[in-house]
C-alpha positions in Angstrom: -10.1 -18.9 13.6 -8.4 -19.2 10.2 -9.3 -22.5 8.5 -7.1 -24.4 6.1 -9.1 -23.1 3.1 -8.9 -19.5 4.4 -5.2 -19.9 5.0 -4.6 -21.0 1.4 -6.7 -18.1 0.2 -4.9 -15.6 2.3 -1.5 -16.9 1.2 -2.6 -16.7 -2.4 -3.8 -13.2 -1.9 -0.4 -12.3 -0.6 1.2 -13.9 -3.6 -1.0 -11.8 -6.0 -0.3 -8.6 -4.0 3.4 -9.2 -4.1 3.3 -10.1 -7.8 1.6 -6.8 -8.7 4.1 -4.9 -6.5 7.0 -6.5 -8.3 5.6 -5.5 -11.7 4.4 -1.9 -11.2 5.9 -0.9 -7.9 2.5 -0.7 -6.2 2.2 -1.8 -2.6 0.3 -5.0 -1.9 -2.1 -3.2 0.4 -4.3 -2.2 -2.6 -4.9 -5.9 -3.2 -4.9 -7.3 0.3 -7.3 -4.8 1.9 -10.3 -5.1 -0.5 -9.9 -8.9 -0.6 -10.0 -9.1 3.2 -13.1 -6.8 3.3 -15.0 -8.0 0.3 -14.0 -11.7 0.0 -13.2 -12.8 3.5 -15.8 -10.4 5.0 -13.5 -8.9 7.6 -14.9 -5.8 9.4 -13.4 -2.7 7.8 -11.4 -1.8 10.8 -9.9 -5.3 11.1 -9.2 -5.4 7.4 -7.2 -2.2 7.7 -5.3 -3.4 10.8 -4.5 -6.8 9.3 -3.3 -5.2 6.0 -1.0 -2.7 7.6 0.5 -5.5 9.8 1.2 -7.5 6.6 2.8 -4.4 5.1 5.5 -4.6 7.8 6.6 -7.9 6.2 6.5 -6.6 2.7 8.3 -3.3 3.4 11.0 -4.9 5.5 12.0 -7.6 3.0 11.5 -5.2 0.1 13.8 -2.6 1.7 16.5 -5.3 2.2 16.3 -6.4 -1.4 16.2 -2.9 -2.9 19.1 -1.9 -0.5 21.2 -4.6 -2.0 20.4 -3.4 -5.5 21.4 0.2 -4.6 17.8 1.5 -5.1 17.5 3.4 -1.8 18.2 7.1 -1.3 19.2 6.8 2.4 19.2 10.6 3.0 15.6 10.9 1.8 14.6 7.7 3.5 15.8 8.9 6.9 13.8 12.2 6.6 10.6 10.5 5.4 10.9 7.7 8.0 11.0 10.1 10.9 8.2 12.3 9.7 6.2 9.4 8.5 6.3 7.6 11.9 4.9 10.8 13.5 2.2 11.0 10.9 1.3 7.4 11.3 0.7 8.0 15.0 -1.5 11.0 14.3 -3.4 8.9 11.7 -3.8 6.1 14.1 -5.5 8.4 16.6 -7.8 9.6 13.9 -8.5 5.9 13.0 -9.4 5.2 16.6 -12.1 7.8 16.4 -13.4 6.6 13.0 -13.5 2.9 13.9 -17.1 3.0 15.0 -18.1 4.8 11.8 -18.1 2.0 9.3 -19.8 4.0 6.5 -17.3 6.8 6.8 -14.4 4.4 6.6 -15.9 2.8 3.5 -16.4 6.1 1.7 -12.9 7.2 2.5 -11.5 3.9 1.3 -13.5 4.2 -1.9 -12.1 7.6 -2.6 -8.6 6.3 -2.0 -9.1 3.4 -4.4 -10.7 5.8 -6.9 -7.4 7.7 -6.9 -5.6 4.5 -7.5 -7.8 3.7 -10.5 -7.3 7.1 -12.1 -3.6 6.9 -11.5 -3.3 3.4 -13.1 -5.3 4.4 -16.1 -3.4 7.7 -16.6 0.0 6.0 -16.4 -1.2 3.0 -18.5 -2.5 5.2 -21.3 0.2 7.8 -21.4 3.1 5.2 -20.9 4.9 7.8 -18.8 8.7 7.5 -18.9 10.6 7.8 -15.6 13.4 10.2 -14.6 17.0 9.0 -14.4 19.5 9.2 -11.6 20.4 7.6 -8.2 18.8 10.0 -5.7 15.6 11.8 -5.0 15.9 15.6 -5.5 14.1 18.2 -3.4 14.4 20.0 -0.1 14.2 18.0 3.2 11.2 20.1 4.3 9.2 19.0 1.3 10.2 15.4 1.8 9.2 15.6 5.5 5.8 17.0 4.6 5.3 14.2 2.1 6.3 11.6 4.8 4.0 13.2 7.4 1.1 13.2 5.0 1.5 9.6 3.9 2.1 8.6 7.5 -1.3 10.0 8.4 -2.8 8.1 5.5 -1.1 4.9 6.6 -2.4 5.4 10.2 -6.0 5.8 9.0 -6.3 3.4 6.1 -3.3 1.1 6.2 -2.3 2.4 2.7 0.8 4.3 1.9 3.9 2.9 0.3 3.7 2.1 -3.4 0.1 3.3 -3.4 0.9 6.9 -2.4 4.5 7.4 -1.5 5.9 6.3 -4.8 3.8 8.6 -7.0 4.6 11.5 -4.6 8.3 10.8 -5.0 8.0 10.6 -8.8 5.5 13.4 -9.5 6.3 15.9 -6.8 10.1 15.4 -6.5 10.9 14.0 -10.0 12.5 10.9 -8.6 13.7 8.0 -10.8 11.2 5.2 -10.6 13.5 2.5 -9.2 14.8 4.8 -6.5 11.3 5.9 -5.6 10.2 2.3 -5.2 13.2 1.3 -3.1 13.1 4.4 -0.9 9.3 4.0 -0.4 10.0 0.5 1.0 12.4 1.5 3.6 10.3 4.6 4.5 7.2 2.4 5.0 8.8 0.2 7.7 8.4 2.6 10.6 5.0 4.0 9.3 3.5 0.5 9.1 5.1 -0.6 12.4 3.6 2.4 14.3 0.2 2.0 12.6 0.1 -1.8 13.2 1.2 -1.5 16.8 -1.5 1.0 17.6 -4.1 -1.2 15.9 -2.9 -4.3 17.7 -3.5 -2.5 21.0 -7.0 -1.9 19.7 -7.4 -5.6 18.9 -8.2 -5.1 15.2 -5.3 -7.1 13.8 -5.6 -10.8 12.8 -2.0 -11.8 13.3 -2.3 -15.2 11.6 -3.9 -13.7 8.5 -1.5 -10.9 8.4 1.5 -13.2 8.6 0.1 -15.4 5.8 -0.4 -12.4 3.6 3.0 -11.0 4.4 4.8 -14.3 3.6 2.8 -14.5 0.3 3.9 -11.0 -0.7 7.5 -11.7 -0.1 7.4 -14.7 -2.5 5.1 -13.0 -5.0 7.2 -9.9 -5.4 10.2 -11.9 -6.7 8.2 -13.4 -9.5 6.6 -10.1 -10.3 9.9 -8.5 -10.7 10.9 -11.2 -13.2 7.7 -10.8 -15.3 8.2 -7.0 -15.2 11.1 -7.4 -17.5 9.0 -9.2 -20.1 5.6 -7.5 -20.1 5.1 -3.7 -20.5 3.9 -2.3 -17.2 1.3 -0.1 -18.8 -0.8 -3.1 -19.9 -0.9 -4.3 -16.3 -1.7 -0.8 -15.0 -4.7 -0.6 -17.4 -6.0 -3.9 -16.1 -5.7 -3.0 -12.5 -7.2 0.4 -13.2 -10.4 -1.4 -13.9 -10.0 -3.5 -10.8 -9.4 -0.5 -8.5 -12.3 1.3 -10.1 -14.7 -1.5 -9.3 -13.4 -1.7 -5.7 -13.8 2.1 -5.3 -17.4 1.9 -6.5 -18.2 -1.0 -4.1 -16.8 0.8 -1.1 -18.3 4.2 -1.9 -21.8 2.8 -2.6 -21.7 0.5 0.4 -20.8 3.5 2.6 -23.7 5.3 1.2 -26.0 2.4 2.0 -26.3 1.2 -1.6 -25.6 -2.5 -2.1 -24.1 -3.6 -5.5 -23.3 -7.1 -6.7 -19.5 -6.6 -7.3 
């Protein structure tokens, strides 16, 4: 049962996750998942299930807001949504098999966060400029392949949108950053819904905690977007590169049976 203190902490976590997403276009899952696992001591499987349930809230409201701003490539989104939903179902089946292998899940999560740390450092140091335009170039087959791959990742780890889909759009398809972020939001709705539904059937979703996190992200992303206009994003990326690196080390070493005080 979620206590009042836990509820406040979960809501604050959602705020922080949304705030980061508003600044650098990274999904709140990279904040919510490790906090659930390492701070609130949720079992790994339940941390993943609850996080991806919260992502439904984040992605839905984010897609609405970006749609109003004209930041969504609808043609790309439709392709990625369909392929991603299928991938999320495949990933969820894999997750069902891995659920009982806590150590394996921790190592996989650690490697995923290690990627996030490297990406954040690289972008923060290089101060990489974005492309310009109002759509995402590239053939539908390549977009479908990206959607299917990220869908599998979402089904297994509950991660996907800003964490993996945005950089795929930017680096593999040369998409403008604002279009990549907006299109990733709408693309993640069916992926997260399929993944969360499967995990709800497996009873590894804390609906109350996921709702508190989701509401927090909706509010936090608005403030993050305002701050983004005042603080260079590369400074924030360097800071969170350190955070993601620490999380990666914690998960990997824990999966290998080595306990560390971080």
